[in-house]
C-alpha positions in Angstrom: 69.8 -21.8 251.3 66.6 -20.4 249.9 65.8 -19.6 246.1 67.7 -16.6 244.9 66.9 -14.7 241.7 69.5 -15.4 239.1 71.6 -17.5 241.4 70.1 -20.9 241.5 73.3 -22.8 240.7 75.8 -20.6 242.5 77.6 -21.4 245.7 77.0 -19.3 248.8 80.2 -17.7 250.1 81.4 -18.9 253.5 80.0 -17.1 256.5 76.9 -16.0 254.5 73.5 -16.5 255.9 70.6 -16.9 253.5 67.2 -15.6 254.5 64.0 -15.7 252.7 64.2 -12.9 250.0 61.6 -10.2 249.6 59.0 -10.5 246.8 60.6 -10.8 243.3 61.2 -7.6 241.5 60.9 -5.3 244.5 64.6 -4.3 244.4 64.4 -3.4 240.7 61.3 -1.3 241.2 63.0 0.5 244.1 66.1 1.1 242.0 64.0 2.4 239.1 62.2 4.8 241.4 65.5 6.0 242.8 67.0 7.0 239.4 63.8 8.3 237.7 64.1 12.0 237.1 67.9 12.1 237.5 68.5 11.8 233.7 66.6 11.9 230.5 65.7 8.3 229.9 64.4 7.4 226.4 62.3 4.5 227.7 59.1 3.8 229.6 58.9 3.0 233.3 58.3 -0.7 232.5 61.3 -0.8 230.1 63.4 0.9 232.8 62.3 -1.7 235.5 63.0 -4.6 233.0 66.5 -3.2 232.4 67.3 -2.8 236.0 65.9 -6.2 236.9 68.4 -7.7 234.4 71.2 -5.7 236.0 70.0 -6.8 239.5 70.3 -10.4 238.4 73.9 -9.7 237.2 74.8 -8.1 240.5 73.2 -10.9 242.5 75.0 -13.4 240.5 78.3 -11.6 241.1 77.7 -11.6 244.9 77.1 -15.3 244.9 79.7 -16.4 242.4 82.9 -18.2 243.2 85.4 -16.9 242.3 84.1 -13.4 242.8 84.2 -11.5 239.4 84.4 -7.7 239.6 84.0 -7.5 235.8 80.3 -7.8 236.4 80.3 -4.5 238.2 82.2 -2.9 235.3 79.6 -4.2 232.8 76.7 -3.0 235.0 78.2 0.5 235.2 78.8 0.5 231.5 75.2 -0.6 230.8 73.8 2.2 233.0 75.7 4.8 231.0 74.6 3.2 227.7 71.0 3.4 228.9 71.5 7.1 229.6 71.3 6.7 233.4 74.4 8.8 233.3 74.1 11.7 235.7 76.1 12.1 239.0 72.7 11.9 240.9 71.8 8.7 239.1 75.2 7.1 240.1 74.8 8.3 243.7 71.3 6.9 244.0 72.3 3.6 242.4 75.2 3.2 245.0 72.8 4.1 247.8 70.0 1.7 246.8 72.4 -1.1 246.0 74.2 -0.7 249.3 71.1 -0.4 251.4 68.8 -2.9 249.8 70.4 -5.4 247.4 71.8 -7.8 250.0 68.7 -7.4 252.2 66.2 -7.9 249.4 68.2 -11.0 248.3 68.1 -12.3 251.8 72.0 -12.4 252.1 73.7 -11.6 255.4 77.3 -11.8 256.4 80.7 -10.1 256.4 81.7 -11.7 253.1 78.6 -10.4 251.4 79.2 -6.9 252.8 82.8 -7.0 251.5 81.8 -8.3 248.2 79.0 -5.7 247.9 81.4 -2.8 248.7 83.9 -4.1 246.1 81.1 -4.7 243.6 79.8 -1.1 244.0 83.3 0.2 243.5 83.5 -1.8 240.3 80.2 -0.4 239.2 81.4 3.1 239.8 84.6 2.4 237.9 82.8 0.9 234.9 80.3 3.8 235.1 83.1 6.4 235.2 85.0 4.7 232.3 81.8 4.4 230.2 80.9 8.0 231.0 84.5 9.1 230.1 84.4 7.1 226.9 80.9 8.4 226.0 82.2 12.0 226.6 85.2 11.3 224.4 82.9 9.8 221.8 80.6 12.7 222.0 83.5 15.1 221.7 84.8 13.2 218.7 81.3 13.3 217.2 81.2 17.0 217.9 84.6 17.5 216.4 83.7 15.4 213.3 80.3 17.3 213.1 82.2 20.6 213.3 84.6 19.4 210.6 81.7 18.3 208.5 79.9 21.5 209.1 83.0 23.5 208.3 83.6 21.5 205.1 79.9 22.0 204.1 80.2 25.7 204.9 83.4 25.9 202.8 81.7 24.1 200.0 78.7 26.4 200.2 81.1 29.4 200.3 82.9 28.2 197.3 79.6 27.6 195.5 78.4 31.0 196.6 81.6 32.6 195.4 81.3 30.8 192.1 77.7 32.0 191.7 78.8 35.5 192.6 81.6 35.3 190.0 77.6 33.8 186.6 76.7 36.9 188.3 79.8 39.2 188.2 81.0 38.1 184.8 77.8 37.0 183.0 74.6 38.8 182.0 71.6 37.3 183.9 69.1 37.8 181.1 71.1 36.3 178.2 73.7 34.2 180.1 76.3 35.8 177.8 79.6 37.2 179.2 79.0 40.8 180.4 81.0 43.9 180.0 83.4 43.0 182.8 84.4 39.7 181.4 84.6 41.1 177.8 86.9 43.9 179.0 89.1 41.3 180.8 89.4 39.2 177.7 90.0 42.1 175.5 92.7 43.5 177.8 94.4 40.1 177.9 94.4 39.9 174.1 96.0 43.3 173.9 98.3 43.2 176.9 99.7 39.7 176.4 100.1 39.2 172.7 102.1 36.4 171.2 105.4 36.8 169.4 103.9 37.1 165.9 102.5 40.7 166.1 98.9 39.6 166.5 95.9 41.5 165.3 92.5 41.8 167.0 89.0 42.7 165.9 85.8 43.9 167.5 82.2 43.9 166.2 80.1 46.3 168.1 76.4 45.5 167.5 73.3 47.4 168.3 69.7 46.5 167.4 68.0 49.0 165.2 64.9 50.7 166.7 64.8 48.4 169.7 63.0 51.1 171.7 60.0 50.7 169.4 59.7 47.1 170.5 59.8 48.1 174.2 57.4 50.9 173.7 54.9 48.9 171.6 55.0 45.5 173.3 56.5 46.1 176.7 59.8 45.3 178.4 58.9 41.6 178.8 58.7 41.1 175.1 61.8 43.2 174.7 63.7 41.0 177.1 62.5 37.9 175.2 63.8 39.4 172.0 67.2 40.1 173.6 67.5 36.6 174.9 66.6 35.2 171.5 69.1 37.4 169.7 71.8 36.5 172.2 71.2 32.8 171.6 71.3 33.2 167.8 74.6 35.2 168.1 76.1 32.5 170.3 75.3 29.8 167.8 76.1 31.8 164.7 79.5 33.0 165.9 80.8 29.9 167.5 84.5 30.1 168.5 84.5 33.8 169.3 83.6 35.6 172.5 80.1 37.1 172.3 79.1 39.5 175.1 76.2 41.7 176.1 77.4 45.1 177.2 73.9 46.3 178.3 70.6 47.3 176.8 70.5 46.1 173.2 74.3 46.3 172.7 76.3 43.2 172.0 80.0 42.9 171.1 82.1 40.1 169.5 85.8 39.7 170.2 87.7 38.2 167.2 91.3 37.3 168.3 94.3 36.6 166.1 92.7 38.0 162.9 94.6 37.9 159.6 92.9 41.0 158.4 89.6 42.9 158.2 88.0 40.1 156.1 87.9 37.9 159.2 85.9 40.4 161.2 83.7 41.3 158.3 82.7 37.7 157.9 81.8 37.6 161.6 79.7 40.8 161.2 77.8 39.4 158.2 77.1 36.2 160.1 75.8 38.3 163.0 73.5 40.4 160.8 72.1 37.3 159.1 71.4 35.7 162.5 69.5 38.8 163.8 67.6 39.4 160.5 65.3 36.3 160.7 61.9 37.0 162.3 61.6 36.4 166.0 58.4 35.0 167.8 58.1 36.3 171.4 54.9 35.8 173.4 52.9 35.5 170.3 54.4 38.6 168.7 56.3 38.1 165.4 59.1 40.7 165.4 61.3 41.6 162.5 64.5 43.4 163.6 67.8 44.4 162.2 71.2 45.4 163.6 74.0 47.9 162.9 77.6 46.9 163.5 80.7 48.9 163.9 83.9 47.0 162.9 87.4 47.7 164.1 90.4 45.6 163.2 94.0 46.5 163.9 97.3 45.4 165.2 97.5 44.7 169.0 100.6 46.8 169.3 100.0 50.4 169.9 96.3 50.1 170.9 94.4 49.9 174.1 91.0 48.4 175.1 89.6 52.0 175.6 90.8 53.2 172.2 89.5 50.1 170.5 86.0 50.3 172.0 85.8 54.0 171.4 86.6 53.5 167.7 84.1 50.7 167.5 81.4 52.9 169.1 82.1 55.7 166.6 81.9 53.2 163.7 78.6 51.8 165.0 77.2 55.3 164.9 78.3 55.6 161.3 76.4 52.4 160.4 73.3 53.8 162.2 73.6 57.1 160.4 73.8 55.4 157.1 70.3 53.8 157.7 71.1 50.8 159.8 70.9 47.1 159.0 74.5 47.1 157.9 78.1 47.1 159.1 80.6 50.0 158.8 84.4 49.7 158.9 86.5 52.0 161.0 88.1 54.9 159.1 90.9 56.7 161.0 90.7 59.8 158.9 87.0 60.1 159.3 87.3 59.5 163.0 89.9 62.3 163.4 87.7 64.7 161.5 84.7 63.8 163.7 86.7 64.1 166.9 87.9 67.5 165.8 84.3 68.5 165.0 83.2 67.3 168.4 86.0 69.2 170.2 85.0 72.3 168.3 81.3 72.0 169.2 82.2 71.4 172.8 84.2 74.6 172.9 81.4 76.9 171.6 79.8 77.7 175.0 83.2 78.8 176.5 84.0 80.7 173.4 80.8 82.7 173.8 81.7 83.5 177.4 85.2 84.6 176.4 84.1 86.8 173.5 85.8 84.8 170.8 83.0 85.4 168.3 82.7 88.5 166.3 80.7 89.8 163.2 81.8 90.8 159.7 79.3 92.4 157.4 78.9 92.0 153.6 77.1 94.8 151.7 73.9 94.2 149.7 74.1 96.6 146.9 71.3 98.1 144.8 71.7 97.2 141.1 69.9 100.4 140.1 72.2 103.0 141.7 75.0 101.1 143.4 73.9 102.2 146.8 74.5 99.9 149.8 70.9 99.2 150.9 71.8 96.5 153.5 74.5 94.4 155.0 74.5 90.7 156.0 75.9 89.9 159.4 78.3 86.9 159.2 79.7 85.4 162.4 83.4 84.6 162.8 85.2 82.6 165.5 88.6 83.8 166.5 89.8 80.4 167.8 92.8 80.6 170.1 94.5 77.6 168.4 92.9 77.3 165.0 92.8 81.0 164.1 89.8 82.7 162.5 87.1 80.2 161.6 84.3 80.9 159.1 80.7 79.9 159.6 80.9 76.7 157.5 83.4 75.4 160.1 81.1 75.5 163.1 77.5 76.6 162.3 76.5 73.0 161.3 77.9 71.7 164.5 76.0 74.3 166.5 72.8 73.3 164.7 73.4 69.6 165.4 74.0 70.2 169.1 71.4 72.9 169.7 74.1 75.4 170.6 72.9 77.4 167.6 70.2 78.9 169.9 72.7 80.7 172.2 75.1 81.4 169.4 72.4 82.7 167.1 70.9 84.7 169.9 74.3 86.4 170.4 74.6 87.1 166.6 71.2 88.7 166.5 71.8 90.8 169.6 75.2 92.0 168.4 74.0 92.8 164.9 71.1 94.8 166.3 73.5 96.6 168.7 75.9 97.6 166.0 73.3 98.5 163.4 71.5 100.7 166.0 74.6 102.8 166.3 74.9 103.5 162.6 72.1 106.1 162.4 74.2 108.6 164.4 77.1 108.2 161.8 75.3 107.6 158.5 72.5 109.7 157.1 70.8 106.7 155.4 71.9 103.7 157.3 71.4 100.2 155.7 69.3 97.5 157.2 71.2 94.5 158.8 70.3 91.0 157.7 70.7 88.1 160.2 70.4 84.5 159.5 68.0 82.5 161.7 68.4 78.7 162.2 65.5 76.3 162.3 65.7 76.0 166.1 65.6 79.8 166.5 62.5 80.1 164.3 60.7 77.4 166.3 61.5 78.9 169.7 58.3 80.1 171.4 59.9 83.3 172.6 61.2 84.6 169.2 58.8 87.6 169.0 59.6 88.7 172.5 63.3 88.3 171.9 63.3 90.5 168.8 61.0 93.1 170.4 63.3 93.4 173.3 66.4 93.8 171.2 64.8 96.5 169.0 63.7 98.4 172.2 67.1 98.2 173.9 69.2 99.0 170.8 66.9 101.7 169.3 67.1 99.9 165.9 63.9 100.6 163.8 62.1 97.4 162.8 62.5 98.3 159.1 66.3 98.1 159.4 66.3 94.5 160.6 65.9 91.7 158.1 65.7 88.0 159.3 66.9 85.5 156.7 65.3 82.0 156.8 66.3 79.2 154.4 63.8 77.9 152.0 63.9 74.4 153.6 63.2 76.0 157.0 60.3 77.9 155.7 58.8 74.9 154.0 59.1 72.7 157.2 58.0 75.4 159.6 54.7 74.6 161.5 51.8 77.1 161.8 52.9 78.5 165.1 56.4 79.7 163.9 54.8 81.1 160.7 52.4 83.1 163.0 55.4 84.5 164.9 57.0 85.6 161.6 53.8 87.3 160.6 53.8 89.2 163.9 57.3 90.3 163.3 56.5 91.3 159.7 53.5 93.4 161.0 56.0 95.2 163.3 57.9 96.2 160.2 60.7 93.6 160.4 61.9 92.4 156.9 61.6 88.6 156.3 63.8 87.1 153.6 64.1 83.6 152.2 67.8 82.7 151.8 69.2 80.3 149.2 66.0 80.4 147.2 65.9 77.9 144.4 67.8 75.1 146.2 64.7 73.5 147.8 61.1 72.8 146.8 59.4 76.1 147.5 57.2 77.5 144.8 56.2 81.1 144.3 52.5 80.4 144.8 53.2 79.2 148.3 55.0 82.5 149.0 51.7 84.3 148.7 50.7 83.0 152.1 54.0 83.8 153.9 55.1 87.0 155.4 58.1 87.3 153.1 59.5 90.6 151.7 62.5 89.4 149.9 64.0 86.5 148.0 67.7 85.9 148.0 68.5 83.8 145.0 71.1 81.0 145.5 74.6 81.7 144.1 74.5 78.5 142.0 72.1 80.2 139.6 74.2 83.3 139.5 77.4 81.3 138.8 75.9 80.3 135.4 75.9 83.9 134.3 79.7 84.0 134.1 79.6 82.3 130.7 78.2 84.7 128.1 76.8 81.9 126.0 74.9 80.4 128.9 71.3 81.4 128.6 69.4 78.8 130.6 70.3 80.2 134.1 69.6 83.7 132.8 66.1 82.7 131.7 65.4 80.9 135.0 66.5 84.0 136.9 64.5 86.3 134.7 61.4 84.2 135.4 62.0 84.2 139.1 62.5 88.0 139.2 59.3 88.5 137.2 57.2 86.3 139.4 58.7 87.7 142.6 57.9 91.2 141.5 54.3 90.1 140.7 54.1 89.1 144.4 55.6 92.5 145.6 58.9 90.8 146.6 62.3 92.2 146.0 65.1 89.9 144.7 68.7 89.9 145.8 71.2 87.7 143.9 73.9 86.0 146.0 77.5 85.1 144.9 78.0 87.9 142.4 81.7 87.9 141.6 82.1 89.8 138.2 80.9 92.9 136.5 79.4 90.8 133.8 77.2 88.9 136.2 76.1 92.2 137.8 75.2 93.7 134.4 73.2 90.7 133.3 71.3 90.7 136.6 70.6 94.4 136.2 69.3 93.7 132.8 66.7 91.1 133.9 65.5 93.5 136.6 67.1 92.0 139.8 66.9 94.5 142.6 70.1 94.0 144.5 73.2 91.8 144.7 75.8 90.7 147.1 79.2 89.0 146.5 82.9 89.7 146.1 82.3 92.0 143.2 80.5 94.5 145.5 82.6 93.9 148.6 83.9 91.1 150.8 82.7 90.7 154.4 84.5 93.1 156.6 84.4 94.7 160.1 81.8 97.2 161.1 84.4 99.9 161.3 85.5 99.5 157.7 81.9 99.2 156.6 81.1 102.6 158.2 84.1 104.1 156.4 82.6 102.9 153.1 79.2 104.2 153.9 80.6 107.7 154.7 
């Protein structure tokens, strides 16, 4: 027997002829060439040949061993799969090359060798198949585990994302304070789920004073820095209570289970103190203050909406009082303001429905008792509240700007009615109409009056426009120029409530004024015979007014004694209950006849 690779000490099976083997390594190279390209092999050609040479030695040893051990074939098949020589083509070519060349290249001939070779190849295939199956199962398990891991990671990422969606849904990104949604949720829980002891709850609604000035002067970046600093101060100063940012420069503090208003007032004062200290933002030292509306009440019978609406109203009270303070909710004041708001909101519809009408109060000459003029006074026939006098709604109309359409209607209606009096009365009186500040400052005032005079046929001299002293003093040059144009047309211009402001007679020289209406508070002093101070004041006013070619009408004359004393000091005309109360145009015409 010649020298066989890897089989030096092995017995040759009976009936086996041993020939001289081919050159060493030839079979392994042929095997490597056969399987190259059938699978992805993570090795070099030399590494592949070295692997297959080792497997060749194992196969050769199995062929020559006694007893014949098929487990070698199983191991060879397993190692092929482990080396990634694991495709059907690779197995087929392995079987082919081993069957055709292994025995020949080893120089072995005989039936026993052929039988062993066939059985050995079967064992290789079995080991190969088992290893491939096991690898597939392992890969499937790895895929399953990877999928489970990926799913777990995705679920964790989803939970983290949902949690982040919830810093974002319930917290303010700028200040990291709870936002409006979370505050409302906590407030609702405090109100809807109270304990058995009849709990109370309090709210401090805080707004920075003049925050817009910071944004306008230094930019929104500095404004945001200020808000973040204020939020941090509030968080630290009001520990133990929920502090939230509602938006903009509005913050709110929820004080649960209070024992009374003092608990919430203490929180408000701590908040004001925290905000009051100077703030340094991007090199800018800012001094700010805050206003706070305080509401504290029993949980029973309230709602989050009612509580926040009351807090908002109270905050505006603190702002209106000058800011840098807290204000406490007052139910009576709130009801009055709600009623005022409802009344102001109803004015536009009331104009459309014709609920407003005019009464007229005579202005009587103190020389001969003749009615020289009438003042138009607006009334509101409210469908629920009855007839309302001007002091109930004129202030509201001025605050909201509705005085412009309402005042325009009064002016038009007064001109319309006064224009019709000439056909009934030989010497018809002029009609006097009050103008609000907004009306005087309207650019189209001259055109409006001209149009009304033209349409109604009312002569300009029979229209008097009354402007308060404070309005005249605050009027800019352009409105004064408009009044001069109207005065040049012949329209009378009167200053109403003269003596209540800061106007002086010297200033009147430069204004297009034809009449002064002296405030009733001076006339009221004339009721006491022994009172001489008001009489002397009135006498001086009348004398100086006459020196400026102005006529004087006294308001609020209620007694014959007042009328007589006014007549004695030279006052031109008077109006008041003594000469007639405001009445309809029809009754006024009856009196004039």
